[in-house]
N, C-alpha and C positions, 0 to 999 in steps of 0.2 A: 441896710445896703447889702446884706448877705456876704458872699465870698468876695465881693468887690471892695470890702472895707479895707481901710489902711491896716487894721489889725491882722486881717487874713493875709494880705499881701506881705506883711512883715514876717509872719510865721512861715509862709511858703518860701520866702527867700532864704531863710536860715534853717529850714528843716525843723522848725519848732513845733509844727502841728503833728508830725509823725515820727517822734523819736523811737529808736529801737528799744525793745524790752521795757515798754512803758505801759502804764495802766490808764492812759488817757491824760487829759489836761485839767481834770477837775481837782480841786484842792482836797486834801484829806480832811475829814471832819475832826480827827483827833489832834491833840495839841502837838506841835512839832517837837521832836527830841533835840533838835539843834537848829540854830539860825546863823547864817554867815552873810555879811554884807560885803559885796565886791563892787565898789563904785556905786552906780545907780541900781545895781541888781541885788536882789535878795535870794539866797538859796535856803530853803527849808528842808530838813530831813525828818521823815517819820518812818514808821515800820513798813510803808509801801515803797519808799524810795526818796527821790529828790524832786522838789518843785522849784522851778525858776520863775521869779516874779520881777516886774519892773513897774513902779508907780501903782501898785495894787493890782496890776494885770498879770494873770498867770500865763506865762509864755509856753511852758511845757512841763511835763512830769517824766522823770527818768529813773530807771531802776538802778543804773550803775554810774558811778562817778569814778573816772580813772585817775583824777587828780583833784584835790580840793584844798585850797589855801586862801589866805586873806586877800591875795592879789590875782589869783587865777584859778579857774576850775575847768575841767574837761569832762564832758558827758558823752557817753557812747551813743552814736547814731547807727543806722544800718549801712551796709556795704563799705565797711572800713572807714567811715567818717567819724569825726569828733566835733562836738560843739564846744568852742573855746569861749569862756566868759572872763572878761577882764575889765578894769576901770575904763579902758579905751572903747569897749563895746563888745559885740559878739560876732563870731564868724565861724564858718565851717572849715576845718583843717583835716588834712590826711592823717590817718593813723600811721604808725611806723610800718606796718605790713603793707598798706596800700601805697605809701611813698616808695617802698622797696619795689613793689610790682612795677610802678611807673618808671623807676630808675632802670630796672632790668629791661623793660620793653623799649625804652628810649635808646638803650645801648645796643644789645644784641638780640632784641626781640622784634615782634611784628604785631601790628594791629590793623584789622580790616573792618571798617564799618561803612557800608554803602547800601542805602535803602534803594538806590536805582538798580544796582547789580545784585542786590540781595546777598551780599557777602559779609559775614559776621564771624570774625576769627581772632583769637588772641594766641600768641605764641612766644616762646623763648627757646633759643638754641644755644648749646654749649658743649664743649668736650670735657668740661670740669664737673664731676659728679656733685661736688659741694654746692655749686651754683644751681644746678638743676633741682637739687633737694630743697634749697632755700626758696627758689621761686615757687615750687610746688607747695611748700609749707605756707607761704604767704597767700597764695591763691585759695588754699583750703581755709585759712583763717578768715579771709575777707568774704569769699563767695561760697564756701562750704561744698566745693565740687572737686572730683578727681580729674586729672588731666591725662590725655592719651599720649603715649610715647611713640615717636617715629625715629627710625634710624635713617639718617641722610645717606643715600647711596653715593652721592657725588663728593662727600667729605668723610674720610675715615674717622672713627671714634667721635662722631658728632651726633648728638641726640637733640631732637626737638620735642618740647612739651607743648601741646596745642589744645585749644578748646574752641569748638564752634558754638557760639551762644550769642544771640542778638542782644539780650539784656546786659550781659557783661561787657560786650564790645561797646554798646551805647554808653554805658556808665563810664568806662575808661576814656572814651572819646571826649568827655567833658573836661578832662584834665591834661590831655596831651594831644598834640596835632600829628602824632605818628601815622595815623591813617591817611594823612594828606602828604605823605612822602617826606616829612621832616618831623622834628620833635621840638619841644619847648620845655622850659623849667616852669612848673606850676606855682609861681611865686605867691599868688593870692591864697593858696591853700597850705603853705608851709610855715611851721614854726621852726625853731632851731633844731629840735629833736628830729622832726620829719625831714628837714633839709639835710641833716647828717645822714639819715638812712638813704635818701634819694641819691646823694653823692656817692655813698659807699657802694650801692648797687650798680650805679652807672660805671664807676671805676672797675668793679668786678667784671663787668661785661666788656667794656671798651676802653680800658685804661691800662696803665703800666706803672708798676713800682719796682725799680730795679737798682742794683749796685753795679756800676760800670768803671772800668779802669780808665783813667784820664792822664794824658801826657803831662809830666811834670809834677804829678801828685802821688804821694806815697800810698794813701788810702783810697779805696774805691769811692766814687762819687755817687750820691743818691740822686735818682731822678724820679720825679712824680709827674705823670702826664695823662691827659685825656685825649682820645682820638675820635674823629668823626668827619664825615663829608659835609656836615651841617655847621657852617661857620657861625651862623646866628645862634644856634643852640649852644655852642662852646662859649660864645660871648656872654650868654646868659649864665652859664656855669661859672664863668669868671666873676660875674657880678655877685652870684650867690656865695662864692668862696670869699670874696672881699668883704661883703656886707655882713655875713653871718660868722665868719671865722678869721677875719683880718689877714687873709692869705692873698698875696698878689701873684699875678700870672702874666704870661705872654703867649701869643698865638704864632705858630710857625706854619707856613704854607708848604705842603709836600709836593714833590715833583708830579705825582699822579693826580693831583687835584684835591686831595684831602687836606685835613688840618689837624694840628696837634696843639693842645693847650698845656704849657709847661708851668709848674710852680717855680717861681724865680729863686728866692733866697733859701739858704740852708735853714734858717729859722722857720720859714714858711713850710718847707718840706717836713721838718720834724713836727711842726704843729699839725700838719695834715695827717701824718701817719699815727700820731697820738690821738687826735680828736675825731678823726673820721675813719680812715683805714679802708679795708676791703675784705670781702668774704673769700676771695680766691686764694687757694692754698699757697701757691708760690709767692703771691704778694705778701701773705702773712708771714711766710718764712723770711722774706727780705726785710720786712718791718722789724721782726725780732732781731735779726743780725744788725740792722742799722742802729737800733736803740741800744743793744748791748755794746756795739762798737763805740757809740757816743759816750756811754758810761765809762768804758775803759780809757778813752782819750781824756776825759775829765780827771780821772784818777792819776794818770801819768804826768 
């Protein structure tokens, strides 16, 4: 049946036919150095790399495994994707770098992908050097390309990193709806580690972690919040925080029409700054103060 067979469709869906850094899908003729059973899947390692099998069928051969254990394996694909193998099945997930790119783009970035208007552009803007450096680092890791830098004339000390590239814009359009004037959480492609990176980068671009004076309270109050004009997107972040990190939130409507998602309890705020955090310099300084203040209060 050729490429229309169930095997071919199965491989195409999960990227099994074209893994990155691979030598093809033929089994090595030499005896495997190691075998690992993960549910219905068998991983064999030899001098050429890793071969993934199911029921005697070779699904793919990979040069690099980023994680290998009895209940989970991660194999490197191209364009910042990973193949996750577990007893539940297989799926494609975002690498940490790619999850970070999408978090940055969804917060303070931009994505244009229009075959009609022929506009293909990826961008991220910030006045924080550390965020610009991190976005550039992630883009280089995933796509291996340099980014052009633009000084925004309408905003002082604001720099944009941009890349006009159809292939990159098309790839990112598979995981976020940012090109259609909103954004989403790519639940299907997140494990806990990539979910943490997505949240960390979104918070860095469009969030706030601060200590504020509050009437009737001796010590400053910690606030952790995400901001956006996209309520549906914030509701999805609320789901991600609840399901992956057991953090509860509430949404406030702002006078100008935007929305803020607040972490509710003190335990939730501490859990967030410990487990997720931010790359933004002033956020990290606040996190350090909050954690040190909490240690002092426990000792007193």
